[in-house]
Structures are given as C-alpha cells and as structure tokens.
C-alpha positions in Angstrom: 11.8 -24.8 2.9 14.2 -21.5 5.2 12.0 -18.5 5.6 12.9 -15.2 3.1 16.0 -13.3 4.5 15.5 -9.3 4.7 18.2 -7.4 2.9 21.4 -7.1 4.8 21.6 -3.5 6.5 24.5 -1.8 5.1 27.1 -0.7 7.3 27.5 2.8 8.1 30.4 4.4 5.7 32.0 7.8 6.5 33.3 9.9 3.6 35.2 12.8 3.8 34.5 16.2 2.6 36.7 16.2 -0.5 35.0 12.4 -1.7 31.7 14.1 -1.3 32.6 17.8 -2.9 34.2 15.0 -5.8 31.1 13.1 -6.0 28.8 16.5 -5.9 31.0 17.8 -8.5 30.4 14.8 -10.4 26.9 16.1 -10.7 27.0 19.2 -11.2 29.8 21.0 -13.4 30.4 17.5 -15.4 26.3 16.9 -15.9 26.1 13.3 -15.2 22.8 11.9 -13.7 22.4 11.5 -10.0 21.7 8.1 -10.3 24.5 7.0 -12.5 27.3 8.9 -10.5 25.4 7.1 -6.9 26.2 3.9 -8.8 29.4 4.1 -10.0 30.9 5.5 -6.7 28.2 2.8 -4.4 26.2 5.1 -2.7 22.7 5.7 -2.2 21.1 8.3 -4.2 19.4 10.2 -1.5 22.9 10.8 0.1 24.4 11.6 -2.6 21.5 14.4 -3.6 21.8 16.1 -0.2 25.8 16.3 -1.1 25.0 18.3 -3.9 21.7 20.0 -2.9 24.9 21.0 0.1 27.4 22.2 -3.1 24.6 24.2 -4.4 23.9 25.8 -1.4 27.9 26.7 -0.7 27.7 28.3 -4.4 25.1 30.1 -3.5 22.7 28.7 -6.6 20.2 26.6 -4.1 16.2 26.5 -5.0 15.5 25.3 -2.0 16.6 27.8 0.6 18.9 25.4 2.0 21.5 27.1 4.3 25.5 27.7 3.6 28.1 25.2 5.5 28.8 28.3 7.2 25.3 29.1 8.1 24.8 25.6 9.6 28.1 25.8 11.6 26.9 29.7 12.8 23.2 28.3 14.1 25.2 25.4 15.6 27.1 27.5 17.9 24.1 30.1 18.4 22.1 27.1 20.1 25.0 25.9 22.2 25.5 30.1 23.2 21.7 30.2 24.0 21.3 27.1 25.7 24.5 28.2 27.9 22.5 31.6 28.4 19.3 30.0 29.3 20.7 27.9 31.9 22.5 30.9 33.2 19.3 32.8 33.2 18.2 30.0 35.3 20.8 29.9 38.4 20.6 33.9 38.4 16.6 33.4 38.9 17.0 30.8 41.4 20.2 33.2 43.7 17.9 36.4 43.4 15.1 34.3 44.3 17.3 32.8 47.6 18.4 36.1 48.1 15.8 37.9 48.3 14.1 35.2 50.8 17.3 35.9 53.1 16.9 39.4 53.3 13.2 39.6 54.3 
C-alpha cells in the first residue's frame, strides 16, 4: 500500500494587469460571484479577492481602507528615499566624528 501523496503544489503563475482588471470587473460590474469567476478562470478565490479589493480601492470604493495603486507606488518610493537618507545621515555622522577627532 502506497502512502497518501500530498496535493501537488500549483506552479506560481503571473498575470497581466489587464487580466486582473478584467477578472475584477466581472465581479464588480457584472455582479458575478467571486467563487464562480475564480472557478471559471482557474484562480484561487483569495487572489481574485485581492484583485477585486484593489480595483475597488482604485475607484475610491474600498470599505477596508486599502491603499490605491498610486498610493502604494508613492509609499514604496518614499520608503526607498528614507532608506537612502538614513544611510547618508549615518555616513555624515561618521565623517563629522572623524573630522572632530582630527581637529582636536
């Protein structure tokens, strides 16, 4: 008797923004159920749910306070800028300490 095999893990797929928007539109504008659309398009309901929530946020209709795509992009840019500024500040502190020690 062979041991029970675990469910095969699905290969991670990537989808275009147009595909995601179209799938979300089926739920939002055409009123189809999330489970039906996810089944028809062979998607996980959780992935489709995230796309639907993001589409609602981008239209200003999110009830969860989800950031819009533009806000997410700005947040990423600002986080990167803060990271760079912290590194620069650290370098300047070290340089100031070095020159203070040299001039003493």
